[in-house]
N, C-alpha and C positions, 0 to 999 in steps of 0.2 A: 439397881440395875443401871448401867450406863445408858444415857440418852444421847442419841446422835440424830442428825438430819441428813436426808438425801434430797438433792434437788429433783423436783418432780418432772421437769422437762416436758410439761403437758403440751401436746401438739395443738390444742385448741386455744392456747394462750400466747401472748407476745413472748418471744424468746428471752428478752431482757428481764422478765419478771424473776427469772432464776436468781438474779443478783439480789433482789429484794428478799428472797428466801435465805440467801447466805447471810445477809445483814441481820435478819430476824433470828437466825440460829445462834449467832454470836451474842446478840443483844439479850436473849433469853437464857444464856448460860449452857447451851448444849456442848457436849464434849468433843464433837468431831463433825466435819462436813464431808459428805460423800458426793462426788461429782462424776456423773456418767456422761454418755453422749447418745444421741439418737440421730436426728436429721437437721440439727441446727449447728450449735457451736462444737468445735473440736474440744475434747475433754481437757486437754492440757492448757489450751488457750483460755477456756472458761475457768480453770483453776487459778490461772494468773489473775484474771479479772476479779474473781471472788476474793483472792488475797489482797488485791488493791482496795477492796471495799470493806475489809475487815482488818483486825489488828493481831489476832493471836490464835484463832481456832485452827487446830490441826486438820489436814486435808487427806482424803483418800480418793484417788482417781480410779474410776471404773464402776462396775466390771467392764473390762475391755475384751473384745472378741479375739481370742488367741489365734484364730485362723485368718484374721484381718491384719492385726498388728504383730510383728515378729518380736522376739524377746529383746533384741537390741534397741528397737525403737521404743518399746515400753519402758525399759530401764532408763534410756536417755531422757525420755519425757519426764519421768518421775524425779530423776536426779536434777534435771534442769529446774523444775518448779521448786524443789527443796532448796537448791543453792541460791536461786534468785529471790526467794521469799524469806529464807531463814526459818521456815516452818517444818515440823515433822510432816512428811508426805508418804502415804502408803499407796499401794497398788492393789486393785482387785481384778482378778482374772475370771473369765467365763467363756462359755461356748456360743452365746447369743443364739439367734434363730436362723432358720434357712432363708427367710426373707432378707434379713440384714446381711448375712454373709454372702449368699449366692446371688440373690437378685440385686441388691444394692451395690455390693462391692465386687461381684464377679469372681469370688473365690470359692473353692470347694470346702464344704463342711464335712466331707467324708472323714471318718475316724476322729471326730471332734474330741471325744473323750481322751484319746491318746495324745492329741495335740495339747489338751489342757494339762496333762501330766508333764509332757516335755517342756511346755512353756513355764510351768510353775518351777520346775527344776532349774532351768536356765535363768529365769528372772530372779529367783531367790539367790543364786550365786552372784549374779551381776549387782543386785542392789546391796549386797553385803561387801562389795568391793572386789570380788573374785573375777577370774577370767573364765568365760564360758567355754565349755568343751562338750558341746552337744552335737552329735551326729545321729539324730533320731529317725524314727520311721516316718514322721510327718514334718518335723521342723529341724532346722540346722542353724547353729550359731557357734562358730569356733574361732578362738583367738581374740575375741573382743573383750575389752575391759573398759569400764567407765573411767574417764579422766577427771571426773568430779567426785566429791566425797561420797561415801556410802550414805544411803538414806536411813532415817531412824523410824520410819513408819512401818506398819505391819504389812505383810503379804497376805492377802485374802483370796480365797477361792469361793466362787459361787457354785453351789452344788444342789442337786436334788436326787439324782440317780446314784446307784452304788459305785460306779467307777469314779465319778466326780468326788464322792465322799472319801474314797480311798486316796485320791490325790490330795484332798484337803488334809487328811490325817497324816500323810507322809511329808508334805512340804509346807503347809500353810501355818501362819500364826493365828488365822481366824477363818471361820466358815461363815458365809452369808447365805441365808435362806430368804427367798423372795416370795411374797404372796402365799403364805402357808397358814393353815389353822394352827391353833395351839397344840392340838392333838398330834397333827402331823409333825410339827416342830419337835415335840417330845420323842416321837419315834425316830426321826432323823438324828437327833442328838444322841440317842442311845446307840444307833448304828455307827455314828462317828466315834463314840467312845470305844466301841469294840474294834473299829478299824485302827484307831490310834494305839490301843493296847497291842494289837498285832504288829504294828509298825515300830513298837518300842518307843513311842513318843507320848508326852502328855497330850490330853485332848486339847485341840485348839479352842480358843474362845469362839462363841457362837453369837452372831448378830442376826436379828430378824428385821427385814425390811417390811414395814406395815404402812399401807396408805391410810391417811388420817384426815378426817374432815370434822372439825369441832367448832366451827364458827357460827353454827346455827343457820347455815345457808343451804337451802335445798340444792342449789347448783353444785355445791361441793360434793354432796353425796351422789348426785347424778354423774359427775365427772368420774368418781370412783366406780360407779356401776358400769360405765362405758369401758373402763380400764380392764375389767375382768373378762370381757367377751373373748379376746384372743386365747385365753387359757382354758376355756371350758372343755375343749376336746383334745387338749395337748396331753401327751403321755405323762403319766404321773399325776398331773393336776386333775385330769378327768376322774381318776380313782379317788382323789382326795375330796372332790366336790360330791361324788357319789356317796362316799362314806359320811359326809356331813349332812346327807339327806336330800340332795338335789340331783338324784339320778335321772329324773325326767328331763331336767334342763340339759344334762350331759348327753342323754340319748338324742335329744333334738339337735344339739350342737354337732353331733357326729353325722347328721344327715347333710351337713354343709349348707345350711340356709343362708340367705343374705344376712350380712351382719346387722342390718337394721331390724330384721325380723327376730334374730337371736337376741338382740338387746331388749326387745319388747318382752321376751320370755324370761328375762332375768329378774327375779324378785329382790326386793330390798334386803330380805333376810339372808340371801346368798352373799351379798356384799359384806354383811356384818360378821360373817365367820372368818373373813380374811382381812378385814379392815377395822379401823376404830372410828365410829361415828357417834357413839354414845357411851356413857359410863367409862371414861378412860382409865380410872383407877382400877376397876375390875379387869379390864382388858390387859393393862400392864401386869397385873398380878397373874393372869392366865399364862402369859408368855414367860414370866419369871418362874412360875411353877413348872413349866415345861423344861426349864434348864437353860434358857437363853441368858447370856451375859450382857447383851446390848440390844436395845430397842432403837431401831432407826426409823424415824418418822419420815414418811414421804407426804408432805402436806398438800392438800388440794389447793388450787389457786383459782380464784373467781373474781368477778367484778367487785363483790362485797368484801373479799379478803384477798387482794392481790399479793401473791408471794406466800400466802398462808401464814402470815404473822399472827393473826388472832388464834388460829389453830395451834400453832407452836406455843403460844402463851398459855392456852388452856391445858395443853398436855403437860407442860412443865409444872404448872400449878398442881395438877393431879399427882404427878410423880413426887413432888415435895411433900404433899399431904400423906401419901401412902408409904414413902420411904421403903419401897420394895427392894429386898435383896434376894437375888435368885440363888437357888442351890447349885452347887458345882457337881455335875454328874459325869 
């Protein structure tokens, strides 16, 4: 199973630590570096900085919010990084959250699933060197063509719900699943295969983003525990955590308690169903058995392990020892 790394962009850590993660990813032989954005660096600027600190690792920028960035700016950004660095550069698209889209950026997230499909259609055309001809229900991009060479990286769609899965099946080279149990990953991969069959395309590759803390540092596990809090009552995720045996925590989350009180109710065992904190070889095998083609580690970053280098070393060692090959489903 291909091993990649996503920058954690942890809000409780110095922003510049993400570059240490990029360096560690290349040093330990990971196959790709995923670069997103939250409230610090612009994703394309960070991609350029990461390229300056590494020598060869391919890059994927995103997931980028399709109701915040239009298809032309997404394609221009990816093509710019690819041309200036000489690296394969892919793009990942997603719908993001109401907080990010509407509160932070002042854009509407209405019909986000439709916007994802329209953006994937246009961005795919643009990145392959074509001229966009999109007059959609949500997005519009007509007459634009990149003046830079076509990119060689994959187009990825972040999905969880049925509409996004259909978009991935129709347009994407790869699907990415974030914060999912192995059982849920297996179900979604089966749904993706059905959608791809219906669309008359091969099933896209599937990457799973999995938060990982393997440095023997309790602060890393605590960082991951804080990270699951916003998902506990979210559509789809709530059902997943309930299925995994944490219905009481989900029910409490749905009462909208203060985040501090909800965090106190999150047991360590809940973290372990969607993250890797122990027995990495077994957890890699779980996701491989679910049908994932790529495991994307999102390493914890702490004072004891800034940038997550020790975690990435431990995960790489486990992967080499197990030599897991996932089934193609």
